[in-house]
DRENDO-1510 file (C-alpha; in Angstrom, 1 decimal, always signed):
<recs>
REC; n; res; u; v; w
REC; 1; MET; +27.3; +4.3; +19.2 .
REC; 2; GLU; +25.2; +5.9; +21.3 .
REC; 3; CYS; +24.9; +8.9; +18.5 .
REC; 4; VAL; +21.9; +6.0; +16.9 .
REC; 5; ASN; +18.4; +6.5; +18.5 .
REC; 6; TYR; +14.9; +4.8; +17.5 .
REC; 7; GLN; +13.5; +7.6; +16.3 .
REC; 8; ASP; +16.1; +8.3; +13.9 .
REC; 9; LEU; +16.1; +4.8; +12.7 .
REC; 10; TYR; +12.0; +5.2; +12.3 .
REC; 11; GLN; +12.6; +7.9; +10.3 .
REC; 12; ALA; +15.2; +5.7; +7.9 .
REC; 13; ALA; +12.6; +2.9; +7.5 .
REC; 14; MET; +10.1; +5.0; +6.6 .
REC; 15; ARG; +12.2; +6.1; +4.0 .
REC; 16; CYS; +13.3; +3.0; +2.7 .
REC; 17; LYS; +9.7; +2.1; +2.7 .
REC; 18; GLN; +8.9; +4.8; -0.1 .
REC; 19; GLY; +8.3; +2.4; -3.5 .
REC; 20; LYS; +8.9; -0.9; -1.7 .
REC; 21; SER; +5.6; -1.3; +0.3 .
REC; 22; GLY; +4.6; -4.2; -2.2 .
REC; 23; SER; +7.7; -6.3; -1.3 .
REC; 24; GLY; +7.4; -9.4; +0.9 .
REC; 25; GLN; +10.4; -8.4; +2.4 .
REC; 26; ALA; +9.3; -4.9; +3.3 .
REC; 27; GLN; +5.6; -6.6; +4.6 .
REC; 28; ALA; +7.2; -9.0; +6.5 .
REC; 29; TYR; +9.7; -6.5; +8.1 .
REC; 30; HIS; +6.6; -3.9; +9.2 .
REC; 31; SER; +4.3; -6.4; +10.1 .
REC; 32; GLN; +7.0; -6.8; +13.5 .
REC; 33; LEU; +8.7; -3.2; +13.0 .
REC; 34; ILE; +9.6; -2.0; +16.7 .
REC; 35; ASP; +11.1; -5.8; +17.1 .
REC; 36; ARG; +13.8; -5.4; +14.4 .
REC; 37; LEU; +14.4; -1.9; +15.0 .
REC; 38; PHE; +15.3; -2.4; +18.3 .
REC; 39; THR; +17.2; -5.2; +17.5 .
REC; 40; THR; +19.0; -3.1; +14.8 .
REC; 41; LEU; +19.4; -0.6; +17.4 .
REC; 42; ALA; +20.8; -2.8; +20.0 .
REC; 43; ALA; +23.6; -4.0; +17.7 .
REC; 44; LEU; +24.5; -1.1; +16.1 .
REC; 45; GLN; +25.2; +0.7; +19.9 .
REC; 46; SER; +26.9; -2.5; +21.0 .
REC; 47; TYR; +29.6; -2.3; +18.0 .
REC; 48; GLN; +28.1; -5.9; +17.1 .
REC; 49; TRP; +26.0; -4.7; +13.7 .
REC; 50; ARG; +27.4; -6.6; +10.6 .
REC; 51; PRO; +25.3; -6.7; +6.9 .
REC; 52; GLY; +23.2; -9.6; +6.5 .
REC; 53; PRO; +23.5; -11.3; +2.8 .
REC; 54; MET; +22.1; -9.9; +0.2 .
REC; 55; ARG; +20.0; -11.3; -2.9 .
REC; 56; CYS; +21.7; -11.1; -6.1 .
REC; 57; PHE; +19.8; -11.0; -9.5 .
REC; 58; ILE; +20.0; -10.2; -13.2 .
REC; 59; ALA; +18.5; -7.0; -14.4 .
REC; 60; ASN; +18.0; -6.9; -18.1 .
REC; 61; ASN; +17.6; -3.0; -19.8 .
REC; 62; GLY; +17.4; -4.3; -23.0 .
REC; 63; VAL; +21.2; -3.9; -24.0 .
REC; 64; LYS; +23.3; -6.0; -21.8 .
REC; 65; PRO; +21.9; -7.6; -18.5 .
REC; 66; ARG; +23.9; -7.2; -15.1 .
REC; 67; GLU; +24.1; -8.8; -12.1 .
REC; 68; ILE; +22.2; -6.5; -8.9 .
REC; 69; HIS; +22.8; -7.0; -5.2 .
REC; 70; ALA; +19.8; -6.3; -2.9 .
REC; 71; PRO; +20.7; -6.5; +0.2 .
REC; 72; TYR; +18.6; -7.9; +3.2 .
REC; 73; TYR; +15.7; -5.0; +4.3 .
REC; 74; ALA; +17.4; -4.3; +7.4 .
REC; 75; ASP; +20.5; -3.7; +5.9 .
REC; 76; ARG; +19.0; -1.1; +3.9 .
REC; 77; VAL; +17.4; +0.4; +6.8 .
REC; 78; VAL; +21.0; +1.3; +8.2 .
REC; 79; HIS; +21.7; +2.7; +4.9 .
REC; 80; HIS; +19.3; +5.6; +4.5 .
REC; 81; TRP; +20.2; +6.4; +8.9 .
REC; 82; LEU; +23.4; +6.3; +7.5 .
REC; 83; VAL; +24.1; +8.3; +3.7 .
REC; 84; PRO; +22.0; +10.9; +4.5 .
REC; 85; ARG; +24.5; +12.1; +7.5 .
REC; 86; LEU; +27.3; +11.3; +5.1 .
REC; 87; ALA; +25.8; +13.3; +2.8 .
REC; 88; VAL; +25.2; +16.6; +4.4 .
REC; 89; LEU; +29.2; +16.4; +5.2 .
REC; 90; ILE; +30.2; +15.4; +2.2 .
REC; 91; GLU; +28.0; +16.9; -0.6 .
REC; 92; PRO; +28.3; +20.2; -0.6 .
REC; 93; LYS; +32.4; +19.8; -1.9 .
REC; 94; PHE; +31.2; +18.0; -4.8 .
REC; 95; ILE; +31.6; +20.3; -8.1 .
REC; 96; HIS; +28.0; +21.4; -9.4 .
REC; 97; HIS; +27.8; +19.2; -12.7 .
REC; 98; SER; +28.0; +16.1; -10.2 .
REC; 99; CYS; +24.8; +14.6; -11.9 .
REC; 100; ALA; +24.3; +11.3; -10.5 .
REC; 101; ASN; +22.2; +10.1; -7.6 .
REC; 102; GLN; +21.7; +13.9; -5.4 .
REC; 103; VAL; +18.7; +15.5; -4.8 .
REC; 104; GLY; +17.4; +17.8; -7.5 .
REC; 105; LYS; +19.5; +16.6; -10.3 .
REC; 106; GLY; +19.6; +13.4; -12.7 .
REC; 107; THR; +19.8; +12.8; -15.9 .
REC; 108; HIS; +16.9; +15.5; -16.8 .
REC; 109; PHE; +19.3; +17.4; -15.3 .
REC; 110; ALA; +23.0; +16.4; -16.5 .
REC; 111; VAL; +21.2; +16.7; -20.0 .
REC; 112; ASN; +19.7; +20.2; -19.8 .
REC; 113; ALA; +23.3; +21.4; -18.2 .
REC; 114; LEU; +25.2; +19.8; -21.1 .
REC; 115; GLN; +22.7; +21.4; -23.7 .
REC; 116; LYS; +23.6; +24.7; -22.3 .
REC; 117; MET; +27.4; +24.4; -22.2 .
REC; 118; MET; +27.2; +23.8; -25.9 .
REC; 119; ARG; +25.3; +27.0; -26.6 .
REC; 120; GLN; +28.1; +28.8; -25.0 .
REC; 121; TYR; +30.3; +28.5; -28.3 .
REC; 122; ASP; +29.7; +30.3; -31.3 .
REC; 123; ARG; +31.0; +27.6; -34.0 .
REC; 124; PRO; +29.8; +24.3; -33.0 .
REC; 125; SER; +31.3; +22.7; -36.2 .
REC; 126; GLN; +34.0; +24.0; -34.8 .
REC; 127; SER; +34.3; +23.1; -31.7 .
REC; 128; TYR; +34.7; +19.3; -30.4 .
REC; 129; TYR; +33.7; +17.5; -27.1 .
REC; 130; LEU; +35.4; +14.0; -25.5 .
REC; 131; GLN; +33.2; +11.5; -24.0 .
REC; 132; LEU; +34.7; +9.1; -21.6 .
REC; 133; ASP; +33.6; +6.2; -19.2 .
REC; 134; ILE; +35.6; +4.5; -16.8 .
REC; 135; TYR; +36.3; +0.1; -17.3 .
REC; 136; ASN; +33.9; -2.1; -15.4 .
REC; 137; PHE; +33.6; +1.1; -13.2 .
REC; 138; PHE; +31.9; -0.5; -9.6 .
REC; 139; TYR; +33.7; -3.5; -10.0 .
REC; 140; THR; +37.2; -2.0; -9.9 .
REC; 141; ILE; +37.0; +0.8; -7.0 .
REC; 142; ASP; +39.7; +0.3; -4.8 .
REC; 143; ARG; +37.6; +0.1; -0.9 .
REC; 144; ALA; +41.1; +1.0; +0.9 .
REC; 145; THR; +41.2; +4.3; -1.3 .
REC; 146; LEU; +37.6; +4.8; -0.7 .
REC; 147; TYR; +38.3; +4.4; +2.9 .
REC; 148; GLN; +40.8; +6.7; +3.3 .
REC; 149; LEU; +38.9; +9.4; +1.1 .
REC; 150; LEU; +36.2; +9.2; +3.5 .
REC; 151; GLN; +38.4; +9.0; +6.5 .
REC; 152; ARG; +40.2; +12.2; +5.1 .
REC; 153; HIS; +36.1; +13.6; +4.5 .
REC; 154; LEU; +34.9; +13.4; +8.2 .
REC; 155; GLN; +38.1; +14.1; +9.8 .
REC; 156; GLN; +37.8; +17.8; +7.8 .
REC; 157; ALA; +34.3; +17.7; +9.6 .
REC; 158; VAL; +35.8; +17.1; +13.1 .
REC; 159; VAL; +38.5; +19.9; +12.3 .
REC; 160; ARG; +36.3; +22.4; +11.0 .
REC; 161; GLY; +33.2; +21.9; +13.6 .
REC; 162; ARG; +30.7; +20.2; +11.5 .
REC; 163; LEU; +31.1; +16.8; +13.4 .
REC; 164; GLU; +31.5; +15.9; +17.2 .
REC; 165; PRO; +34.9; +13.4; +17.0 .
REC; 166; ASP; +33.1; +11.0; +18.5 .
REC; 167; LEU; +29.8; +10.6; +16.0 .
REC; 168; GLY; +33.4; +11.1; +13.5 .
REC; 169; LYS; +34.5; +7.7; +14.7 .
REC; 170; ALA; +31.4; +5.9; +14.9 .
REC; 171; TYR; +30.3; +6.7; +11.3 .
REC; 172; LEU; +33.6; +5.5; +10.3 .
REC; 173; TRP; +33.2; +2.9; +12.4 .
REC; 174; LEU; +30.1; +2.0; +10.4 .
REC; 175; VAL; +31.7; +2.8; +6.8 .
REC; 176; HIS; +34.3; +0.1; +8.0 .
REC; 177; ARG; +31.6; -2.6; +8.1 .
REC; 178; LEU; +29.9; -1.9; +5.1 .
REC; 179; LEU; +33.2; -1.5; +2.9 .
REC; 180; PHE; +35.2; -4.7; +4.6 .
REC; 181; SER; +32.6; -7.2; +5.7 .
REC; 182; PRO; +32.4; -10.3; +3.6 .
REC; 183; ILE; +29.6; -9.7; +1.2 .
REC; 184; GLN; +27.1; -13.0; +1.2 .
REC; 185; VAL; +25.4; -13.7; -2.5 .
REC; 186; MET; +22.2; -15.7; -1.1 .
REC; 187; VAL; +20.5; -15.7; -4.4 .
REC; 188; ARG; +21.9; -16.2; -7.7 .
REC; 189; THR; +19.5; -15.8; -10.5 .
REC; 190; GLN; +20.9; -17.7; -14.0 .
REC; 191; GLY; +19.2; -17.0; -17.5 .
REC; 192; TYR; +21.6; -14.2; -18.9 .
REC; 193; THR; +25.7; -14.9; -20.1 .
REC; 194; ILE; +27.2; -12.2; -18.3 .
REC; 195; PRO; +30.6; -11.4; -19.1 .
REC; 196; PRO; +33.3; -12.8; -16.4 .
REC; 197; HIS; +34.2; -9.2; -15.7 .
REC; 198; LYS; +30.7; -7.9; -14.9 .
REC; 199; GLN; +30.2; -11.2; -12.0 .
REC; 200; TRP; +30.8; -10.2; -8.2 .
REC; 201; LEU; +32.4; -13.7; -7.5 .
REC; 202; ASN; +35.5; -12.8; -9.7 .
REC; 203; THR; +36.0; -9.7; -8.5 .
REC; 204; PRO; +38.9; -9.5; -5.6 .
REC; 205; PRO; +38.2; -9.3; -2.4 .
REC; 206; GLU; +39.6; -6.1; -2.0 .
REC; 207; LYS; +37.9; -4.2; -5.5 .
REC; 208; GLY; +34.4; -3.4; -5.6 .
REC; 209; LEU; +31.1; -2.5; -4.4 .
REC; 210; PRO; +28.0; -4.3; -4.9 .
REC; 211; ILE; +25.4; -2.6; -7.2 .
REC; 212; GLY; +22.0; -2.1; -6.3 .
REC; 213; ASN; +23.3; -0.3; -2.7 .
REC; 214; LEU; +22.2; +3.4; -1.6 .
REC; 215; THR; +25.7; +3.4; -0.3 .
REC; 216; SER; +27.0; +2.7; -3.3 .
REC; 217; GLN; +25.7; +4.9; -5.2 .
REC; 218; PHE; +27.0; +7.5; -2.9 .
REC; 219; PHE; +30.6; +6.3; -2.3 .
REC; 220; ALA; +30.7; +6.2; -6.1 .
REC; 221; ASN; +30.2; +10.2; -6.3 .
REC; 222; VAL; +32.9; +10.2; -3.0 .
REC; 223; TYR; +35.3; +8.0; -5.0 .
REC; 224; LEU; +35.3; +10.4; -7.9 .
REC; 225; ASN; +34.9; +13.7; -7.1 .
REC; 226; GLU; +38.5; +13.2; -6.6 .
REC; 227; LEU; +38.8; +13.3; -10.3 .
REC; 228; ASP; +36.1; +16.0; -10.7 .
REC; 229; GLN; +38.2; +18.3; -8.4 .
REC; 230; PHE; +41.4; +16.9; -10.8 .
REC; 231; VAL; +39.8; +18.3; -14.3 .
REC; 232; LYS; +37.9; +21.4; -13.2 .
REC; 233; HIS; +41.2; +22.4; -10.6 .
REC; 234; GLN; +44.3; +20.9; -11.9 .
REC; 235; LEU; +42.9; +20.6; -15.9 .
REC; 236; ASN; +41.2; +24.4; -15.1 .
REC; 237; CYS; +38.5; +22.7; -17.7 .
REC; 238; ARG; +35.8; +24.7; -18.0 .
REC; 239; HIS; +32.7; +22.7; -19.4 .
REC; 240; TYR; +32.8; +19.1; -18.1 .
REC; 241; ILE; +29.7; +17.2; -16.7 .
REC; 242; ARG; +29.8; +14.1; -15.5 .
REC; 243; TYR; +27.0; +11.5; -14.5 .
REC; 244; VAL; +28.1; +8.1; -12.4 .
REC; 245; ASP; +31.3; +7.0; -14.8 .
REC; 246; ASP; +30.4; +9.1; -18.0 .
REC; 247; MET; +31.9; +12.1; -18.6 .
REC; 248; VAL; +31.4; +14.7; -21.4 .
REC; 249; LEU; +34.3; +17.5; -21.5 .
REC; 250; LEU; +33.9; +20.7; -24.0 .
REC; 251; SER; +36.9; +22.6; -25.9 .
REC; 252; GLU; +37.4; +24.5; -28.9 .
REC; 253; SER; +40.9; +22.9; -29.4 .
REC; 254; ARG; +40.8; +19.2; -30.2 .
REC; 255; ASP; +44.5; +19.2; -29.1 .
REC; 256; GLN; +43.4; +20.7; -25.8 .
REC; 257; LEU; +41.1; +17.6; -25.3 .
REC; 258; VAL; +43.5; +14.9; -26.6 .
REC; 259; GLY; +45.6; +16.4; -23.9 .
REC; 260; TYR; +42.6; +15.9; -21.1 .
REC; 261; GLN; +42.1; +12.2; -22.0 .
REC; 262; GLN; +45.9; +11.4; -21.3 .
REC; 263; LYS; +46.3; +13.4; -18.0 .
REC; 264; ILE; +42.3; +12.0; -16.6 .
REC; 265; ALA; +44.2; +8.4; -17.7 .
REC; 266; GLN; +47.3; +9.1; -15.8 .
REC; 267; PHE; +44.9; +10.6; -12.9 .
REC; 268; LEU; +43.1; +7.3; -12.7 .
REC; 269; HIS; +45.6; +5.0; -12.4 .
REC; 270; GLN; +47.8; +6.8; -10.2 .
REC; 271; HIS; +45.3; +8.2; -7.6 .
REC; 272; LEU; +41.9; +5.8; -8.3 .
REC; 273; GLN; +43.6; +2.7; -9.4 .
REC; 274; LEU; +41.0; +2.7; -12.6 .
REC; 275; ARG; +41.2; +2.9; -16.3 .
REC; 276; LEU; +39.2; +4.6; -19.4 .
REC; 277; LYS; +37.3; +2.3; -21.4 .
REC; 278; PRO; +38.6; +1.9; -24.9 .
REC; 279; GLY; +36.4; +3.5; -27.5 .
REC; 280; GLU; +36.6; +7.0; -26.5 .
REC; 281; LYS; +34.5; +9.6; -28.7 .
REC; 282; LEU; +36.1; +12.7; -30.1 .
REC; 283; GLN; +34.0; +14.8; -32.7 .
REC; 284; ARG; +32.4; +18.0; -33.3 .
REC; 285; VAL; +29.7; +19.3; -31.4 .
REC; 286; SER; +27.6; +20.0; -34.3 .
REC; 287; HIS; +27.5; +16.0; -34.7 .
REC; 288; GLY; +25.7; +15.5; -30.9 .
REC; 289; VAL; +26.3; +13.7; -27.9 .
REC; 290; ASP; +24.9; +10.3; -27.2 .
REC; 291; PHE; +24.7; +10.9; -23.5 .
REC; 292; LEU; +22.0; +9.6; -21.2 .
REC; 293; GLY; +19.7; +8.0; -23.7 .
REC; 294; TYR; +19.8; +11.7; -25.7 .
REC; 295; ILE; +21.7; +12.6; -29.2 .
REC; 296; THR; +22.0; +16.2; -27.7 .
REC; 297; ARG; +22.8; +19.4; -29.5 .
REC; 298; PRO; +23.1; +22.6; -29.0 .
REC; 299; HIS; +19.1; +23.9; -29.5 .
REC; 300; TYR; +17.4; +20.6; -29.5 .
REC; 301; ARG; +17.9; +16.7; -28.5 .
REC; 302; LEU; +16.4; +13.5; -29.8 .
REC; 303; VAL; +15.6; +10.6; -28.4 .
REC; 304; ARG; +18.2; +7.9; -28.8 .
REC; 305; ARG; +17.9; +5.1; -31.2 .
REC; 306; ARG; +18.4; +2.0; -28.9 .
REC; 307; VAL; +15.4; +3.3; -26.5 .
REC; 308; VAL; +12.5; +3.9; -29.7 .
REC; 309; HIS; +14.1; +0.0; -30.3 .
REC; 310; ASN; +13.4; -1.2; -27.0 .
REC; 311; LEU; +10.2; +0.4; -26.7 .
REC; 312; LYS; +8.3; -0.9; -29.5 .
REC; 313; ASN; +10.5; -4.5; -28.8 .
REC; 314; LYS; +8.3; -4.4; -25.4 .
REC; 315; LEU; +5.4; -2.6; -27.0 .
REC; 316; THR; +5.2; -5.5; -29.4 .
REC; 317; ALA; +5.5; -8.7; -26.4 .
REC; 318; MET; +3.0; -6.9; -24.1 .
REC; 319; GLU; +0.4; -6.6; -27.4 .
REC; 320; ARG; +0.4; -10.5; -27.3 .
REC; 321; ASN; -0.9; -10.4; -23.6 .
REC; 322; ILE; -3.4; -7.3; -24.5 .
REC; 323; ILE; -5.1; -8.1; -27.2 .
REC; 324; GLN; -6.8; -11.1; -28.6 .
REC; 325; TYR; -8.5; -11.4; -32.3 .
REC; 326; LYS; -11.8; -12.9; -31.9 .
REC; 327; GLY; -14.2; -12.7; -34.8 .
REC; 328; ARG; -13.8; -10.2; -37.1 .
REC; 329; GLY; -12.2; -7.4; -34.3 .
REC; 330; LYS; -9.5; -6.9; -31.5 .
REC; 331; GLN; -10.3; -7.7; -27.9 .
REC; 332; ILE; -8.3; -5.4; -25.4 .
REC; 333; ASN; -8.4; -7.1; -21.7 .
REC; 334; GLY; -8.2; -3.5; -19.5 .
REC; 335; LYS; -7.1; -5.7; -16.2 .
REC; 336; ALA; -3.8; -6.4; -17.5 .
REC; 337; VAL; -3.4; -2.9; -18.5 .
REC; 338; GLU; -1.9; -1.4; -15.7 .
REC; 339; PRO; +1.8; -2.5; -16.9 .
REC; 340; LEU; +1.6; -0.6; -20.0 .
REC; 341; ARG; +0.3; +2.3; -18.5 .
REC; 342; ALA; +3.7; +2.3; -16.2 .
REC; 343; LEU; +5.7; +1.3; -19.0 .
REC; 344; LEU; +4.3; +4.4; -21.0 .
REC; 345; ALA; +4.4; +6.9; -18.4 .
REC; 346; SER; +8.1; +6.4; -18.4 .
REC; 347; TYR; +8.8; +6.2; -21.8 .
REC; 348; TRP; +6.9; +9.3; -22.2 .
REC; 349; GLY; +8.2; +11.1; -19.3 .
REC; 350; HIS; +11.5; +10.0; -21.5 .
REC; 351; LEU; +10.4; +11.2; -25.2 .
REC; 352; SER; +8.7; +14.8; -23.8 .
REC; 353; HIS; +12.0; +16.2; -23.0 .
REC; 354; ALA; +13.2; +15.8; -27.0 .
REC; 355; ARG; +12.2; +16.3; -30.3 .
REC; 356; SER; +9.5; +13.3; -30.0 .
REC; 357; THR; +6.6; +14.2; -32.2 .
REC; 358; HIS; +6.7; +12.4; -35.2 .
REC; 359; LEU; +8.3; +9.7; -33.4 .
REC; 360; LEU; +5.3; +9.1; -31.3 .
REC; 361; GLN; +2.8; +9.5; -34.7 .
REC; 362; LYS; +5.2; +6.6; -36.3 .
REC; 363; ILE; +4.8; +4.6; -33.1 .
REC; 364; LEU; +0.7; +5.1; -32.7 .
REC; 365; ARG; +1.2; +3.9; -36.6 .
REC; 366; GLN; +2.6; +1.0; -36.0 .
REC; 367; PHE; +0.5; +0.5; -32.4 .
REC; 368; PRO; -3.1; +2.2; -33.3 .
REC; 369; TRP; -4.8; +0.4; -30.6 .
REC; 370; LEU; -2.4; +2.5; -28.2 .
REC; 371; GLU; -4.9; +5.6; -28.9 .
REC; 372; TRP; -7.9; +3.5; -27.6 .
REC; 373; LEU; -6.6; +3.5; -24.3 .
REC; 374; PHE; -4.5; +6.6; -23.6 .
REC; 375; GLU; -4.6; +10.0; -24.5 .
REC; 376; PHE; -1.4; +11.2; -25.9 .
REC; 377; GLY; -0.8; +15.8; -25.5 .
REC; 378; GLY; +0.7; +19.0; -24.0 .
REC; 379; GLU; -0.6; +17.8; -20.7 .
REC; 380; GLY; +0.7; +14.8; -20.4 .
REC; 381; LEU; +0.0; +10.8; -20.8 .
REC; 382; ARG; -3.8; +10.6; -19.6 .
REC; 383; CYS; -5.9; +7.2; -19.4 .
REC; 384; ARG; -8.9; +6.8; -21.5 .
REC; 385; TYR; -9.6; +3.3; -20.0 .
REC; 386; ARG; -9.5; +4.6; -16.6 .
REC; 387; ALA; -12.2; +7.2; -15.0 .
REC; 388; PRO; -11.0; +9.6; -12.6 .
REC; 389; ARG; -11.2; +9.3; -9.1 .
REC; 390; LEU; -13.9; +11.0; -6.9 .
REC; 391; ILE; -16.8; +11.3; -9.1 .
REC; 392; SER; -19.8; +9.7; -8.6 .
REC; 393; MET; -21.4; +7.1; -11.3 .
REC; 394; GLN; -23.2; +9.3; -13.7 .
REC; 395; GLU; -20.3; +11.4; -14.0 .
REC; 396; GLN; -17.8; +8.0; -15.0 .
REC; 397; TRP; -20.4; +6.8; -17.3 .
REC; 398; ASN; -20.4; +10.0; -19.2 .
REC; 399; TYR; -16.7; +10.4; -19.0 .
REC; 400; TYR; -16.7; +6.9; -21.5 .
REC; 401; SER; -19.6; +8.1; -22.9 .
REC; 402; GLN; -17.1; +11.0; -24.6 .
REC; 403; ARG; -14.8; +8.9; -24.4 .
REC; 404; TYR; -15.7; +5.8; -26.9 .
REC; 405; PRO; -18.5; +7.3; -29.2 .
REC; 406; GLY; -20.3; +4.6; -30.8 .
REC; 407; PHE; -19.4; +2.2; -28.7 .
REC; 408; VAL; -22.2; -0.3; -26.3 .
REC; 409; LEU; -21.3; +0.9; -23.0 .
REC; 410; LEU; -22.3; -2.0; -19.9 .
REC; 411; MET; -21.3; -0.8; -16.5 .
REC; 412; GLN; -21.1; -2.7; -12.9 .
REC; 413; LYS; -24.0; -1.6; -10.6 .
REC; 414; GLY; -23.9; -3.8; -7.6 .
REC; 415; HIS; -24.5; -7.3; -9.0 .
REC; 416; CYS; -26.4; -6.3; -12.0 .
REC; 417; TRP; -25.3; -3.8; -15.2 .
REC; 418; ILE; -26.9; -1.5; -17.1 .
REC; 419; SER; -27.1; +0.0; -20.7 .
REC; 420; ASN; -29.7; +2.4; -22.6 .
REC; 421; HIS; -28.4; +1.1; -26.2 .
REC; 422; PRO; -30.9; +0.0; -28.6 .
REC; 423; ALA; -28.3; -3.4; -29.8 .
REC; 424; VAL; -28.9; -4.4; -25.7 .
REC; 425; GLU; -32.5; -3.5; -25.9 .
REC; 426; SER; -33.3; -5.7; -29.0 .
REC; 427; TYR; -31.1; -8.3; -27.5 .
REC; 428; LEU; -33.3; -8.5; -23.9 .
REC; 429; LEU; -36.6; -8.5; -26.0 .
REC; 430; LYS; -35.5; -11.0; -28.3 .
REC; 431; ARG; -34.1; -13.5; -25.6 .
REC; 432; LYS; -36.4; -12.3; -22.6 .
REC; 433; ILE; -33.8; -12.0; -19.9 .
REC; 434; ASP; -35.6; -11.2; -16.9 .
REC; 435; SER; -34.5; -7.3; -16.8 .
REC; 436; ARG; -36.3; -3.5; -15.9 .
REC; 437; GLN; -36.0; -0.4; -16.9 .
REC; 438; ALA; -35.1; +2.7; -14.6 .
REC; 439; TRP; -34.9; +5.9; -15.2 .
REC; 440; LEU; -31.7; +6.8; -13.9 .
REC; 441; TRP; -30.6; +10.0; -15.7 .
REC; 442; GLY; -30.6; +11.3; -19.2 .
REC; 443; LYS; -33.3; +11.3; -21.6 .
REC; 444; LYS; -33.4; +7.8; -21.9 .
REC; 445; PRO; -33.9; +4.9; -19.8 .
REC; 446; HIS; -31.3; +2.5; -18.9 .
REC; 447; TRP; -31.7; -1.0; -18.8 .
REC; 448; VAL; -30.8; -3.1; -15.3 .
REC; 449; VAL; -30.0; -6.3; -15.8 .
REC; 450; PRO; -28.3; -9.1; -13.4 .
REC; 451; LEU; -25.0; -10.2; -13.9 .
REC; 452; GLY; -25.8; -13.5; -14.7 .
REC; 453; GLY; -26.3; -12.5; -18.3 .
REC; 454; LEU; -23.8; -10.9; -19.2 .
REC; 455; SER; -21.0; -13.5; -20.9 .
REC; 456; ALA; -23.6; -14.3; -23.7 .
REC; 457; LEU; -24.6; -10.6; -24.4 .
REC; 458; LEU; -20.7; -10.0; -25.1 .
REC; 459; ARG; -20.6; -13.0; -26.9 .
REC; 460; SER; -23.8; -12.2; -29.0 .
REC; 461; LEU; -22.1; -8.6; -30.0 .
REC; 462; ARG; -19.3; -9.9; -30.9 .
REC; 463; ASP; -20.6; -12.1; -33.2 .
REC; 464; ARG; -22.5; -9.5; -34.5 .
REC; 465; ASN; -19.0; -7.1; -34.4 .
REC; 466; ILE; -20.6; -4.4; -32.3 .
REC; 467; SER; -18.1; -2.3; -30.9 .
REC; 468; HIS; -18.2; -2.6; -27.0 .
REC; 469; LEU; -17.1; -1.7; -23.4 .
REC; 470; TRP; -17.4; -3.5; -20.4 .
REC; 471; ILE; -17.0; -1.6; -17.1 .
REC; 472; SER; -16.8; -3.1; -14.1 .
REC; 473; GLU; -16.3; -2.2; -10.4 .
REC; 474; GLN; -13.0; -2.0; -9.4 .
REC; 475; GLY; -12.6; -1.0; -5.8 .
REC; 476; TYR; -13.6; +2.5; -4.1 .
REC; 477; SER; -12.6; +5.8; -4.2 .
REC; 478; HIS; -12.6; +8.2; -1.3 .
REC; 479; ASN; -15.4; +9.0; +0.3 .
REC; 480; ARG; -16.8; +5.2; -0.3 .
REC; 481; LEU; -17.7; +6.5; -4.1 .
REC; 482; LYS; -17.2; +3.2; -6.3 .
REC; 483; GLN; -14.4; +2.9; -8.7 .
REC; 484; ARG; -15.2; +1.7; -12.6 .
REC; 485; ASN; -12.6; +0.8; -14.6 .
REC; 486; VAL; -12.3; -0.8; -18.0 .
REC; 487; SER; -12.5; -4.4; -17.8 .
REC; 488; LEU; -13.0; -5.3; -21.7 .
REC; 489; LEU; -12.7; -3.3; -24.9 .
REC; 490; TYR; -13.9; -5.0; -28.0 .
REC; 491; LEU; -13.1; -3.2; -31.4 .
REC; 492; SER; -14.8; -4.1; -34.6 .
REC; 493; ASN; -13.1; -4.6; -37.6 .
REC; 494; THR; -14.4; -1.4; -39.0 .
REC; 495; THR; -14.0; +1.2; -35.6 .
REC; 496; HIS; -12.0; +4.2; -36.7 .
REC; 497; TYR; -9.3; +5.2; -34.7 .
REC; 498; PRO; -9.7; +8.2; -33.0 .
</recs>
């Protein structure tokens, strides 16, 4: 494969690293990046490359667990080299409403497109939708059929002058290696009960694509593109949208959708060796379509109940790790909040695309402590416990003073801590603790105290049921400005939520 060069493999490795730089495999690979890339390059150029073993683990999204097969990291680099080159040749043939695993498309694109289609019906109560799903899609794909489809696309690209013949043969050889090389499972994680038909070990040798591969996502689109073309050009269905194996068809005629379903089932069986999952939905458009986490109606959408239920379950589980009941109040561990921020940012992005104002209010009533850590508004999810970057110590102090009014603020300054609250002053004078006053900023002096006496002060404030905030140094922001975040937040039982 003379078409492979070091520069292209290096760029593929950089794309592969995005979002994975913290993983052990990525760090081990990039610590010897040059040697690893030259090893892969030599294997590809000599046609000796074979995919390595995959690591199998169980992903549980709160509904049903499933196997995920993570390829060997060096193989991912090859995937990131191959897929963009195939996508340039094949993706322009996809229909506009094939929404999965493509740049500029995704779940929100699909839901918006579906809602736009629904609005084109003047009488939603007299129009219908048909929602179909393919049974065990990834594990029932016929690899020989997929290989023939990819071969046809590459041959067409060669005939049309978009691809050199030698390059087409090289791509086809690599596709063959990916599809027909024996797949080795290196680790299998137990702990969940998975149906036998959802387990890779029970998949016939000539069937299935491993879930979790970049190539599998692209190949799945190529495979079902045949169905898309059939629905649009043979059935002449005007309103049709597909996300992976979940598809929705709209029509004013219920009988027409019934006919579509029969023809689609026949086409899948005869041409793609697939079958539809039992339990299709054929209802009026006005009822709303349960699609990609939303209940979509012509002029608004709601968040699916299962999504809300999963969020509440996760918040309840995290609450046990973040909040401790001490004395007469609650103590929040600020250092354990970062996973919660990531979780809420993900769900907030989902909720913000639907009518969720009342839903958010219900969640905050059930978990009122969230408002001490985050601000929920039109500008998105903002952290209270983390000051903006690139601001001075004085600006950080003012930031926390505004967001936590009435709290005793304790802020780290090197090997000392500072505060200007009267409760702290009385404690220091009563205990005769070694400290000094300094006019740092503002109208009142700050007490500067060594870190050694901090634990006793925090315990005293907690015993007196006084709300307080401990802000510690947690690294540097740009230009050697120290970044200070909330490490501990104590809420007395008399503190009112904002």
